[in-house]
ZAKEBA-96927 format. One record per residue (C-alpha): residue number from 1; residue in three letters; x, y, z. Coordinates in nm, 3 decimals. Each point is the difference from the previous one (the first is absolute). Example, Ala and Ser with C-alpha at 12.3 -4.5 7.8 and 13.67 -1.06 7.14 Angstrom:
REC | bami | lumpa | px | py | pz
REC | 1 | ALA | 1.230 | -0.450 | 0.780 $
REC | 2 | SER | 0.137 | 0.344 | -0.066 $
This chain:
REC | bami | lumpa | px | py | pz
REC | 1 | MET | -2.852 | 4.544 | -0.199 $
REC | 2 | ARG | 0.263 | -0.251 | -0.055 $
REC | 3 | LYS | -0.235 | -0.273 | 0.113 $
REC | 4 | LYS | -0.259 | 0.110 | -0.240 $
REC | 5 | TYR | 0.232 | -0.019 | -0.280 $
REC | 6 | ALA | 0.133 | -0.332 | 0.111 $
REC | 7 | LEU | -0.348 | -0.143 | 0.018 $
REC | 8 | ILE | -0.076 | 0.125 | -0.365 $
REC | 9 | TYR | 0.331 | -0.153 | -0.114 $
REC | 10 | ASP | -0.083 | -0.331 | 0.148 $
REC | 11 | LEU | -0.348 | 0.003 | -0.137 $
REC | 12 | LEU | 0.139 | 0.066 | -0.353 $
REC | 13 | ASN | 0.245 | -0.292 | 0.044 $
REC | 14 | PHE | -0.289 | -0.242 | 0.108 $
REC | 15 | CYS | -0.213 | 0.130 | -0.297 $
REC | 16 | SER | 0.317 | -0.084 | -0.217 $
REC | 17 | THR | 0.001 | -0.366 | 0.093 $
REC | 18 | LYS | -0.156 | -0.284 | -0.185 $
REC | 19 | ARG | -0.193 | -0.101 | 0.329 $
REC | 20 | ALA | -0.193 | 0.319 | 0.002 $
REC | 21 | GLY | -0.076 | -0.034 | -0.369 $
REC | 22 | THR | -0.127 | -0.349 | 0.058 $
REC | 23 | ILE | -0.216 | 0.095 | 0.297 $
REC | 24 | LEU | -0.146 | 0.295 | -0.187 $
REC | 25 | ALA | -0.066 | -0.237 | -0.317 $
REC | 26 | ILE | -0.185 | -0.266 | 0.212 $
REC | 27 | SER | -0.213 | 0.296 | 0.164 $
REC | 28 | PHE | -0.105 | 0.113 | -0.347 $
REC | 29 | VAL | -0.115 | -0.359 | -0.068 $
REC | 30 | ALA | -0.199 | 0.027 | 0.318 $
REC | 31 | VAL | -0.153 | 0.348 | -0.093 $
REC | 32 | PHE | -0.122 | -0.137 | -0.339 $
REC | 33 | PHE | -0.151 | -0.302 | 0.184 $
REC | 34 | ILE | -0.193 | 0.200 | 0.276 $
REC | 35 | LEU | -0.099 | 0.251 | -0.289 $
REC | 36 | SER | -0.150 | -0.287 | -0.185 $
REC | 37 | LEU | -0.208 | -0.111 | 0.294 $
REC | 38 | THR | -0.128 | 0.348 | 0.074 $
REC | 39 | ARG | -0.083 | 0.178 | -0.344 $
REC | 40 | ASN | -0.350 | 0.011 | -0.168 $
REC | 41 | TYR | 0.004 | -0.219 | -0.333 $
REC | 42 | ASP | -0.237 | 0.086 | -0.294 $
REC | 43 | PHE | -0.038 | -0.379 | -0.048 $
REC | 44 | LYS | -0.097 | -0.161 | 0.299 $
REC | 45 | THR | -0.098 | -0.338 | -0.126 $
REC | 46 | PHE | 0.162 | -0.215 | -0.281 $
REC | 47 | GLU | -0.348 | -0.010 | -0.182 $
REC | 48 | SER | 0.015 | 0.372 | -0.042 $
REC | 49 | ILE | 0.340 | -0.022 | -0.172 $
REC | 50 | LEU | -0.149 | -0.244 | -0.234 $
REC | 51 | ASN | -0.287 | 0.205 | -0.091 $
REC | 52 | ALA | 0.247 | 0.265 | -0.122 $
REC | 53 | THR | 0.016 | -0.194 | -0.350 $
REC | 54 | GLY | 0.118 | 0.286 | -0.201 $
REC | 55 | ASP | 0.330 | 0.058 | 0.229 $
REC | 56 | ASP | 0.307 | -0.199 | 0.019 $
REC | 57 | TRP | -0.056 | -0.077 | 0.359 $
REC | 58 | GLY | -0.334 | -0.160 | -0.079 $
REC | 59 | ILE | 0.147 | -0.205 | -0.285 $
REC | 60 | TYR | 0.279 | -0.111 | 0.243 $
REC | 61 | ALA | -0.237 | -0.114 | 0.242 $
REC | 62 | SER | -0.197 | -0.196 | -0.234 $
REC | 63 | HIS | 0.324 | -0.179 | -0.147 $
REC | 64 | ALA | 0.109 | -0.056 | 0.374 $
REC | 65 | LEU | -0.343 | -0.169 | 0.068 $
REC | 66 | ASP | 0.032 | -0.209 | -0.320 $
REC | 67 | ILE | 0.341 | -0.117 | 0.114 $
REC | 68 | LYS | -0.131 | -0.084 | 0.346 $
REC | 69 | HIS | -0.307 | -0.202 | -0.112 $
REC | 70 | ASN | 0.121 | -0.143 | -0.338 $
REC | 71 | GLY | 0.377 | -0.058 | -0.006 $
REC | 72 | MET | 0.330 | 0.167 | -0.076 $
REC | 73 | LEU | -0.071 | 0.040 | -0.366 $
REC | 74 | MET | -0.261 | 0.244 | 0.038 $
REC | 75 | PRO | -0.251 | -0.194 | -0.211 $
REC | 76 | GLU | -0.273 | 0.249 | -0.032 $
REC | 77 | ALA | 0.238 | 0.228 | -0.184 $
REC | 78 | LYS | -0.026 | -0.239 | -0.316 $
REC | 79 | THR | 0.260 | 0.200 | -0.204 $
REC | 80 | ALA | 0.374 | 0.067 | 0.040 $
REC | 81 | TYR | 0.017 | 0.254 | 0.307 $
REC | 82 | CYS | -0.044 | 0.359 | -0.118 $
REC | 83 | SER | -0.080 | 0.243 | 0.275 $
REC | 84 | PRO | 0.042 | 0.126 | 0.261 $
REC | 85 | ALA | 0.382 | 0.022 | -0.052 $
REC | 86 | GLY | 0.081 | -0.125 | 0.317 $
REC | 87 | PHE | -0.043 | -0.374 | -0.041 $
REC | 88 | LEU | 0.171 | -0.124 | 0.327 $
REC | 89 | TYR | -0.209 | 0.246 | 0.212 $
REC | 90 | ASN | -0.300 | -0.226 | -0.088 $
REC | 91 | TYR | 0.168 | -0.278 | 0.184 $
REC | 92 | PHE | 0.109 | 0.225 | 0.301 $
REC | 93 | ILE | -0.367 | 0.095 | 0.049 $
REC | 94 | ALA | -0.111 | -0.365 | -0.048 $
REC | 95 | LEU | 0.259 | -0.106 | 0.284 $
REC | 96 | CYS | -0.147 | 0.257 | 0.224 $
REC | 97 | LEU | -0.355 | -0.131 | -0.068 $
REC | 98 | VAL | 0.133 | -0.356 | 0.094 $
REC | 99 | ILE | 0.158 | 0.098 | 0.301 $
REC | 100 | PHE | -0.265 | 0.268 | 0.131 $
REC | 101 | GLY | -0.303 | -0.072 | -0.176 $
REC | 102 | GLU | -0.171 | 0.221 | -0.249 $
REC | 103 | ARG | 0.039 | 0.322 | 0.204 $
REC | 104 | SER | 0.151 | 0.333 | -0.125 $
REC | 105 | PHE | 0.125 | 0.107 | 0.341 $
REC | 106 | PRO | 0.295 | -0.251 | 0.016 $
REC | 107 | ILE | 0.127 | 0.081 | -0.342 $
REC | 108 | PHE | 0.031 | 0.346 | 0.069 $
REC | 109 | VAL | 0.176 | -0.068 | 0.327 $
REC | 110 | VAL | 0.259 | -0.220 | -0.177 $
REC | 111 | GLN | 0.057 | 0.271 | -0.254 $
REC | 112 | HIS | 0.074 | 0.251 | 0.282 $
REC | 113 | LEU | 0.255 | -0.243 | 0.138 $
REC | 114 | MET | 0.149 | -0.041 | -0.323 $
REC | 115 | LEU | 0.033 | 0.376 | -0.052 $
REC | 116 | GLY | 0.189 | 0.014 | 0.332 $
REC | 117 | PHE | 0.222 | -0.264 | -0.062 $
REC | 118 | SER | 0.069 | 0.129 | -0.363 $
REC | 119 | ILE | 0.133 | 0.313 | 0.159 $
REC | 120 | ALA | 0.205 | -0.194 | 0.243 $
REC | 121 | LEU | 0.165 | -0.235 | -0.245 $
REC | 122 | ILE | 0.097 | 0.287 | -0.234 $
REC | 123 | TYR | 0.150 | 0.172 | 0.301 $
REC | 124 | TRP | 0.199 | -0.314 | 0.112 $
REC | 125 | ALA | 0.104 | -0.066 | -0.353 $
REC | 126 | PHE | 0.171 | 0.343 | -0.064 $
REC | 127 | ARG | 0.070 | 0.171 | 0.341 $
REC | 128 | ASP | 0.365 | -0.094 | -0.031 $
REC | 129 | LYS | 0.038 | 0.208 | -0.304 $
REC | 130 | MET | -0.030 | 0.319 | 0.197 $
REC | 131 | ARG | 0.104 | 0.128 | 0.343 $
REC | 132 | GLY | -0.197 | -0.129 | 0.301 $
REC | 133 | PHE | -0.197 | 0.317 | 0.068 $
REC | 134 | THR | -0.062 | 0.056 | -0.362 $
REC | 135 | GLY | -0.139 | -0.361 | 0.001 $
REC | 136 | LEU | -0.239 | 0.079 | 0.273 $
REC | 137 | VAL | -0.126 | 0.300 | -0.204 $
REC | 138 | PHE | -0.031 | -0.229 | -0.287 $
REC | 139 | LEU | -0.231 | -0.221 | 0.200 $
REC | 140 | VAL | -0.239 | 0.273 | 0.099 $
REC | 141 | THR | -0.019 | 0.128 | -0.333 $
REC | 142 | LEU | -0.090 | -0.343 | -0.124 $
REC | 143 | PHE | -0.289 | 0.005 | 0.284 $
REC | 144 | ILE | -0.115 | 0.334 | -0.105 $
REC | 145 | PHE | -0.037 | -0.088 | -0.375 $
REC | 146 | ALA | -0.158 | -0.335 | 0.076 $
REC | 147 | LEU | -0.261 | 0.200 | 0.223 $
REC | 148 | LYS | -0.047 | 0.264 | -0.278 $
REC | 149 | ASP | 0.002 | -0.215 | -0.329 $
REC | 150 | VAL | -0.101 | -0.348 | 0.113 $
REC | 151 | TYR | -0.186 | -0.019 | 0.340 $
REC | 152 | LYS | -0.222 | 0.305 | -0.088 $
REC | 153 | ASN | -0.124 | -0.121 | -0.326 $
REC | 154 | TYR | 0.089 | -0.359 | -0.105 $
REC | 155 | ALA | 0.046 | -0.228 | 0.316 $
REC | 156 | PRO | -0.358 | -0.008 | 0.059 $
REC | 157 | LEU | -0.065 | -0.113 | -0.370 $
REC | 158 | LEU | 0.070 | -0.333 | -0.186 $
REC | 159 | LEU | 0.270 | 0.105 | -0.204 $
REC | 160 | SER | 0.282 | -0.182 | -0.112 $
REC | 161 | GLU | 0.258 | 0.290 | 0.071 $
REC | 162 | ASN | -0.035 | -0.082 | 0.356 $
REC | 163 | LEU | 0.153 | -0.337 | -0.064 $
REC | 164 | GLY | 0.242 | 0.119 | -0.286 $
REC | 165 | LEU | 0.155 | 0.243 | 0.262 $
REC | 166 | PHE | 0.048 | -0.281 | 0.253 $
REC | 167 | LEU | 0.150 | -0.256 | -0.238 $
REC | 168 | MET | 0.263 | 0.266 | -0.135 $
REC | 169 | ALA | 0.079 | 0.077 | 0.355 $
REC | 170 | ILE | 0.088 | -0.373 | 0.072 $
REC | 171 | PHE | 0.179 | -0.008 | -0.327 $
REC | 172 | PHE | 0.234 | 0.286 | 0.058 $
REC | 173 | PHE | 0.071 | -0.114 | 0.359 $
REC | 174 | CYS | 0.083 | -0.359 | -0.107 $
REC | 175 | PHE | 0.193 | 0.139 | -0.301 $
REC | 176 | VAL | 0.224 | 0.249 | 0.169 $
REC | 177 | LYS | 0.052 | -0.207 | 0.298 $
REC | 178 | GLY | 0.063 | -0.336 | -0.201 $
REC | 179 | PHE | 0.254 | 0.164 | -0.238 $
REC | 180 | GLU | 0.188 | 0.213 | 0.242 $
REC | 181 | LYS | 0.052 | -0.282 | 0.252 $
REC | 182 | ASP | 0.024 | -0.262 | -0.283 $
REC | 183 | LYS | -0.293 | -0.203 | 0.119 $
REC | 184 | PRO | -0.141 | -0.198 | -0.292 $
REC | 185 | LEU | -0.311 | -0.133 | 0.167 $
REC | 186 | LEU | -0.105 | 0.393 | 0.057 $
REC | 187 | GLN | 0.110 | 0.073 | -0.379 $
REC | 188 | PHE | -0.236 | -0.299 | -0.128 $
REC | 189 | THR | -0.262 | 0.119 | 0.225 $
REC | 190 | SER | -0.002 | 0.348 | -0.151 $
REC | 191 | ALA | -0.022 | -0.132 | -0.342 $
REC | 192 | PHE | -0.308 | -0.224 | 0.083 $
REC | 193 | VAL | -0.163 | 0.312 | 0.186 $
REC | 194 | LEU | 0.066 | 0.227 | -0.311 $
REC | 195 | GLY | -0.166 | -0.272 | -0.207 $
REC | 196 | LEU | -0.314 | 0.021 | 0.234 $
REC | 197 | ALA | 0.031 | 0.393 | -0.015 $
REC | 198 | ILE | -0.027 | -0.026 | -0.393 $
REC | 199 | LEU | -0.321 | -0.197 | 0.044 $
REC | 200 | THR | -0.126 | 0.280 | 0.224 $
REC | 201 | ARG | 0.104 | 0.295 | -0.198 $
REC | 202 | PRO | 0.071 | -0.103 | -0.370 $
REC | 203 | ASN | 0.216 | 0.299 | -0.083 $
REC | 204 | ILE | 0.262 | -0.145 | 0.223 $
REC | 205 | PHE | 0.059 | -0.255 | -0.250 $
REC | 206 | VAL | 0.236 | 0.238 | -0.209 $
REC | 207 | TYR | 0.211 | 0.030 | 0.314 $
REC | 208 | GLY | 0.015 | -0.385 | 0.060 $
REC | 209 | ILE | 0.150 | -0.025 | -0.342 $
REC | 210 | ALA | 0.233 | 0.296 | 0.036 $
REC | 211 | LEU | 0.143 | -0.133 | 0.334 $
REC | 212 | VAL | 0.115 | -0.326 | -0.118 $
REC | 213 | PRO | 0.319 | 0.139 | -0.190 $
REC | 214 | ILE | 0.078 | 0.204 | 0.312 $
REC | 215 | VAL | -0.013 | -0.310 | 0.225 $
REC | 216 | ALA | 0.193 | -0.214 | -0.277 $
REC | 217 | PHE | 0.289 | 0.232 | 0.015 $
REC | 218 | TYR | 0.023 | -0.068 | 0.387 $
REC | 219 | TYR | -0.025 | -0.354 | -0.039 $
REC | 220 | ILE | 0.234 | -0.071 | -0.292 $
REC | 221 | LYS | 0.278 | 0.139 | 0.176 $
REC | 222 | LYS | -0.021 | -0.294 | 0.258 $
REC | 223 | GLY | 0.057 | -0.265 | -0.241 $
REC | 224 | THR | -0.171 | -0.328 | -0.012 $
REC | 225 | ALA | -0.200 | 0.068 | 0.321 $
REC | 226 | GLY | -0.096 | 0.320 | -0.149 $
REC | 227 | TYR | -0.144 | -0.130 | -0.316 $
REC | 228 | ARG | -0.191 | -0.271 | 0.210 $
REC | 229 | ASN | -0.153 | 0.281 | 0.228 $
REC | 230 | LEU | -0.076 | 0.225 | -0.289 $
REC | 231 | LEU | -0.202 | -0.295 | -0.147 $
REC | 232 | ILE | -0.199 | -0.051 | 0.337 $
REC | 233 | PHE | -0.049 | 0.371 | 0.035 $
REC | 234 | VAL | -0.149 | -0.001 | -0.361 $
REC | 235 | VAL | -0.205 | -0.311 | 0.060 $
REC | 236 | ALA | -0.135 | 0.132 | 0.317 $
REC | 237 | LEU | -0.113 | 0.330 | -0.176 $
REC | 238 | ILE | -0.160 | -0.194 | -0.265 $
REC | 239 | ALA | -0.176 | -0.206 | 0.247 $
REC | 240 | GLY | -0.152 | 0.286 | 0.207 $
REC | 241 | ALA | -0.117 | 0.179 | -0.339 $
REC | 242 | SER | -0.143 | -0.310 | -0.192 $
REC | 243 | PHE | -0.307 | -0.087 | 0.215 $
REC | 244 | LEU | -0.216 | 0.222 | -0.232 $
REC | 245 | GLY | 0.130 | -0.175 | -0.310 $
REC | 246 | ILE | -0.051 | -0.340 | 0.167 $
REC | 247 | ARG | -0.364 | 0.082 | 0.098 $
REC | 248 | ASN | -0.084 | 0.136 | -0.367 $
REC | 249 | TYR | 0.145 | -0.332 | -0.154 $
REC | 250 | LEU | -0.177 | -0.233 | 0.251 $
REC | 251 | LEU | -0.346 | 0.170 | -0.064 $
REC | 252 | VAL | 0.021 | 0.146 | -0.367 $
REC | 253 | LYS | 0.307 | -0.162 | -0.139 $
REC | 254 | GLN | 0.165 | 0.344 | -0.042 $
REC | 255 | PHE | 0.321 | 0.073 | 0.174 $
REC | 256 | MET | -0.018 | 0.373 | 0.034 $
REC | 257 | LEU | 0.249 | 0.130 | 0.290 $
REC | 258 | LEU | -0.181 | 0.335 | 0.037 $
REC | 259 | PRO | -0.362 | 0.111 | 0.011 $
REC | 260 | GLY | -0.155 | 0.005 | -0.338 $
REC | 261 | ASN | -0.072 | 0.361 | -0.004 $
REC | 262 | MET | 0.374 | 0.081 | 0.028 $
REC | 263 | MET | 0.090 | -0.266 | -0.271 $
REC | 264 | SER | -0.127 | 0.181 | -0.299 $
REC | 265 | ILE | 0.166 | 0.319 | -0.194 $
REC | 266 | ASP | -0.370 | 0.064 | -0.098 $
REC | 267 | GLY | -0.057 | 0.149 | 0.366 $
REC | 268 | LEU | 0.209 | 0.287 | -0.109 $
REC | 269 | ARG | -0.279 | 0.142 | -0.221 $
REC | 270 | ASN | -0.221 | 0.070 | 0.313 $
REC | 271 | PHE | 0.309 | 0.081 | 0.222 $
REC | 272 | HIS | 0.128 | 0.263 | -0.239 $
REC | 273 | PRO | -0.257 | 0.094 | -0.252 $
REC | 274 | ILE | 0.119 | 0.140 | -0.337 $
REC | 275 | PRO | -0.137 | 0.358 | -0.037 $
REC | 276 | PRO | -0.212 | 0.086 | -0.311 $
REC | 277 | SER | 0.280 | 0.240 | -0.116 $
REC | 278 | VAL | 0.207 | -0.294 | -0.110 $
REC | 279 | ASP | -0.072 | -0.082 | -0.361 $
REC | 280 | LEU | 0.003 | -0.407 | -0.002 $
REC | 281 | SER | -0.075 | 0.007 | -0.371 $
REC | 282 | ARG | 0.373 | 0.024 | -0.064 $
REC | 283 | VAL | 0.046 | -0.354 | 0.115 $
REC | 284 | ALA | -0.159 | -0.151 | -0.295 $
REC | 285 | THR | 0.194 | 0.175 | -0.238 $
REC | 286 | ASN | 0.357 | -0.049 | 0.174 $
REC | 287 | LEU | 0.190 | -0.285 | -0.192 $
REC | 288 | LEU | 0.243 | -0.044 | 0.272 $
REC | 289 | TYR | -0.248 | -0.118 | 0.265 $
REC | 290 | ALA | -0.147 | -0.252 | -0.255 $
REC | 291 | LYS | 0.351 | -0.143 | -0.086 $
REC | 292 | LEU | 0.086 | -0.015 | 0.396 $
REC | 293 | HIS | -0.314 | -0.182 | 0.082 $
REC | 294 | ILE | -0.058 | 0.213 | 0.320 $
REC | 295 | ASP | -0.303 | -0.035 | 0.217 $
REC | 296 | ILE | -0.254 | 0.254 | -0.111 $
REC | 297 | LEU | -0.018 | 0.137 | 0.357 $
REC | 298 | ILE | 0.355 | 0.054 | 0.023 $
REC | 299 | VAL | 0.014 | 0.168 | -0.328 $
REC | 300 | ASN | -0.301 | 0.220 | 0.111 $
REC | 301 | TYR | 0.205 | 0.127 | 0.309 $
REC | 302 | VAL | 0.326 | 0.045 | -0.218 $
REC | 303 | GLU | -0.216 | 0.237 | -0.208 $
REC | 304 | TYR | -0.132 | 0.163 | 0.328 $
REC | 305 | ILE | 0.355 | 0.063 | 0.115 $
REC | 306 | MET | 0.116 | 0.156 | -0.338 $
REC | 307 | GLN | -0.290 | 0.203 | -0.044 $
REC | 308 | GLU | -0.071 | 0.127 | 0.367 $
REC | 309 | PRO | 0.322 | -0.052 | 0.189 $
REC | 310 | GLY | -0.096 | 0.281 | 0.247 $
REC | 311 | LEU | -0.319 | -0.167 | 0.094 $
REC | 312 | PHE | 0.110 | -0.331 | 0.021 $
REC | 313 | PHE | 0.307 | 0.085 | 0.256 $
REC | 314 | HIS | -0.228 | 0.252 | 0.169 $
REC | 315 | PHE | -0.240 | -0.301 | 0.099 $
REC | 316 | TYR | 0.284 | -0.174 | 0.180 $
REC | 317 | PHE | 0.153 | 0.309 | 0.128 $
REC | 318 | LYS | -0.313 | 0.077 | 0.190 $
REC | 319 | LYS | 0.017 | -0.370 | 0.126 $
REC | 320 | ILE | 0.365 | 0.045 | 0.134 $
REC | 321 | LEU | -0.127 | 0.319 | 0.177 $
REC | 322 | PHE | -0.282 | -0.202 | 0.163 $
REC | 323 | CYS | 0.226 | -0.256 | 0.127 $
REC | 324 | LEU | 0.220 | 0.289 | 0.159 $
REC | 325 | GLY | -0.309 | 0.121 | 0.179 $
REC | 326 | TYR | -0.033 | 0.309 | -0.211 $
REC | 327 | LEU | -0.291 | -0.028 | -0.219 $
REC | 328 | PRO | -0.335 | -0.121 | 0.165 $
REC | 329 | SER | -0.208 | 0.123 | -0.281 $
REC | 330 | LEU | 0.039 | -0.345 | -0.165 $
REC | 331 | LEU | -0.236 | -0.144 | 0.242 $
REC | 332 | ALA | -0.377 | -0.003 | -0.034 $
REC | 333 | GLY | -0.044 | 0.160 | 0.331 $
REC | 334 | SER | 0.197 | 0.292 | 0.153 $
REC | 335 | GLN | 0.303 | -0.064 | 0.239 $
REC | 336 | ALA | 0.241 | 0.244 | 0.118 $
REC | 337 | PRO | 0.360 | -0.031 | -0.147 $
REC | 338 | ARG | 0.223 | -0.256 | 0.213 $
REC | 339 | LEU | 0.258 | 0.252 | 0.144 $
REC | 340 | ARG | 0.172 | -0.275 | 0.211 $
REC | 341 | TRP | 0.041 | -0.209 | -0.325 $
REC | 342 | MET | 0.156 | 0.297 | -0.180 $
REC | 343 | ILE | 0.263 | 0.046 | 0.294 $
REC | 344 | MET | 0.058 | -0.369 | -0.010 $
REC | 345 | TRP | 0.093 | -0.003 | -0.378 $
REC | 346 | ALA | 0.212 | 0.308 | 0.056 $
REC | 347 | GLY | 0.205 | -0.203 | 0.261 $
REC | 348 | TYR | 0.006 | -0.295 | -0.237 $
REC | 349 | PHE | 0.145 | 0.209 | -0.262 $
REC | 350 | THR | 0.240 | 0.176 | 0.228 $
REC | 351 | TYR | 0.126 | -0.346 | 0.097 $
REC | 352 | LEU | 0.070 | -0.072 | -0.362 $
REC | 353 | PHE | 0.167 | 0.309 | -0.070 $
REC | 354 | LEU | 0.225 | -0.034 | 0.307 $
REC | 355 | HIS | 0.086 | -0.359 | -0.096 $
REC | 356 | ILE | 0.108 | 0.076 | -0.358 $
REC | 357 | LYS | 0.162 | 0.303 | 0.104 $
REC | 358 | ASN | 0.235 | -0.167 | 0.263 $
REC | 359 | ARG | 0.047 | -0.296 | -0.253 $
REC | 360 | GLU | -0.117 | -0.262 | 0.265 $
REC | 361 | LYS | 0.001 | -0.356 | -0.061 $
REC | 362 | TRP | -0.350 | -0.141 | -0.052 $
REC | 363 | GLU | -0.061 | -0.287 | 0.257 $
REC | 364 | MET | -0.227 | -0.291 | -0.095 $
REC | 365 | TRP | -0.285 | 0.105 | 0.237 $
REC | 366 | GLU | 0.009 | 0.367 | -0.188 $
REC | 367 | ILE | -0.020 | -0.138 | -0.314 $
REC | 368 | ALA | -0.293 | -0.227 | 0.077 $
REC | 369 | LEU | -0.175 | 0.276 | 0.173 $
REC | 370 | ASN | 0.028 | 0.263 | -0.271 $
REC | 371 | LEU | -0.071 | -0.260 | -0.257 $
REC | 372 | TYR | -0.343 | -0.073 | 0.181 $
REC | 373 | ILE | -0.078 | 0.368 | -0.003 $
REC | 374 | LEU | 0.073 | 0.024 | -0.372 $
REC | 375 | CYS | -0.191 | -0.294 | -0.081 $
REC | 376 | TYR | -0.288 | 0.019 | 0.220 $
REC | 377 | TYR | -0.081 | 0.386 | -0.067 $
REC | 378 | GLY | 0.112 | -0.054 | -0.369 $
REC | 379 | THR | -0.255 | -0.272 | -0.078 $
REC | 380 | LEU | -0.264 | 0.213 | 0.193 $
REC | 381 | VAL | 0.075 | 0.293 | -0.225 $
REC | 382 | MET | -0.011 | -0.203 | -0.341 $
REC | 383 | THR | -0.287 | -0.241 | 0.070 $
REC | 384 | THR | -0.232 | 0.093 | 0.287 $
REC | 385 | TYR | -0.324 | 0.198 | 0.020 $
REC | 386 | VAL | 0.102 | 0.227 | 0.291 $
REC | 387 | HIS | -0.274 | 0.242 | -0.074 $
REC | 388 | ASN | -0.248 | -0.271 | 0.081 $
REC | 389 | TYR | 0.183 | -0.175 | 0.304 $
REC | 390 | GLY | 0.162 | 0.305 | 0.165 $
REC | 391 | TYR | 0.277 | -0.014 | 0.247 $
REC | 392 | ARG | -0.051 | -0.341 | 0.116 $
REC | 393 | MET | 0.219 | -0.181 | -0.266 $
REC | 394 | LEU | 0.293 | 0.208 | 0.107 $
REC | 395 | LEU | -0.007 | -0.116 | 0.348 $
REC | 396 | PRO | 0.241 | -0.306 | -0.040 $
REC | 397 | GLY | 0.255 | 0.240 | -0.116 $
REC | 398 | ILE | 0.000 | 0.315 | 0.204 $
REC | 399 | PHE | 0.128 | -0.172 | 0.332 $
REC | 400 | PHE | 0.326 | -0.120 | -0.202 $
REC | 401 | VAL | 0.067 | 0.345 | -0.139 $
REC | 402 | LEU | 0.006 | 0.141 | 0.339 $
REC | 403 | VAL | 0.311 | -0.232 | 0.083 $
REC | 404 | PHE | 0.197 | 0.222 | -0.229 $
REC | 405 | THR | -0.169 | 0.316 | 0.112 $
REC | 406 | LEU | 0.127 | -0.052 | 0.356 $
REC | 407 | ILE | 0.325 | -0.113 | -0.103 $
REC | 408 | ALA | 0.043 | 0.352 | -0.224 $
REC | 409 | ILE | -0.096 | 0.184 | 0.341 $
REC | 410 | ASP | 0.238 | -0.205 | 0.199 $
REC | 411 | ARG | 0.306 | 0.095 | -0.245 $
REC | 412 | LEU | -0.111 | 0.351 | -0.004 $
REC | 413 | TRP | 0.009 | 0.021 | 0.360 $
REC | 414 | THR | 0.326 | -0.165 | 0.010 $
REC | 415 | MET | 0.149 | 0.256 | -0.242 $
REC | 416 | ALA | -0.163 | 0.299 | 0.169 $
REC | 417 | MET | 0.089 | -0.130 | 0.388 $
REC | 418 | PRO | 0.297 | -0.205 | -0.010 $
REC | 419 | VAL | 0.110 | 0.070 | 0.347 $
REC | 420 | HIS | -0.337 | -0.105 | 0.165 $
REC | 421 | ASN | -0.057 | -0.336 | -0.191 $
REC | 422 | GLU | 0.166 | -0.222 | 0.272 $
REC | 423 | ALA | -0.258 | 0.090 | 0.234 $
REC | 424 | LEU | -0.259 | -0.115 | -0.224 $
């Protein structure tokens, strides 16, 4: 019996080591690679994707072919780039076409590999924030979520969320390691990769802006060298995010940094239509609006809020619940509520409660990661058609929420079983 317990103790100790986690992380990458080689794909040829002209994957494929044959400016799209929103993803597909030929299978294999490396990088970035064994549970949880939420539905499609998740995994790995170990090259790399991520999922643009003051506070404390590094960080971020603006300027003489369908406030009219119960005739008789010279669309929504506040805020409240995995009825088709997402968010809010209750100091990585979650989900709630696109837009966010969920579990376990923590 003693030998049995000793064996279990040794196994737990091994599972708590970084070596065990690294072996398992590499194994998961291999698993996704093997799965990519054996699964049955709906789109067996690149031509079949091109024929899906009404879907994002068909448009991405068409743009990629344009880039391959006609050059980097995507000249067949003769206007400022508009849609789909994942501008950089067109170039990812084009690169695959140049390397592997006009075939769909290699692109899907690469996307499965990116998924495997994404969960490995997220694990390597944050495993030091929890006990060794909890870190292993974190890695397994990442793998399960990757299987259920990405591999099942989105890895076999040409959708920019596949690249967006991978780029944000690289960003946080470089950011966390770069600032904790004071490695400027990793810091600047993280800024450039974040710029690329903005070109892949434009709602990350808000996070890019919000992160600069956080980074500036870190650099300013370092004197002259800090100011220099801050400038390089910002330049690297702008350089990574500027390619769309440069392309638009060179092709159509318009320097638009984001896709055209995200640059106009008029899109709000379709995104959140004003209900018939709102009397917009009041706008013409309100002298205050005329004196302030406010855009008519903004004025209409001010009236909407004043006349029907319940309807206005209920619209966004439903979207918040949807992001939490609670309200699948917003989707066109029926999908079951995501119980694992609800548990994930419960863990996240538990982490916040414990952190605030214990008055713990906010470390830089915590601020940066919480800010990302707030900005990413906040922009989706405020500006995105989740009722059309479903869960896929949430994918570059959920894996980072899991970081705090597992930290919360780790802390609760420490509080409940303080005697046994040394063994784990």
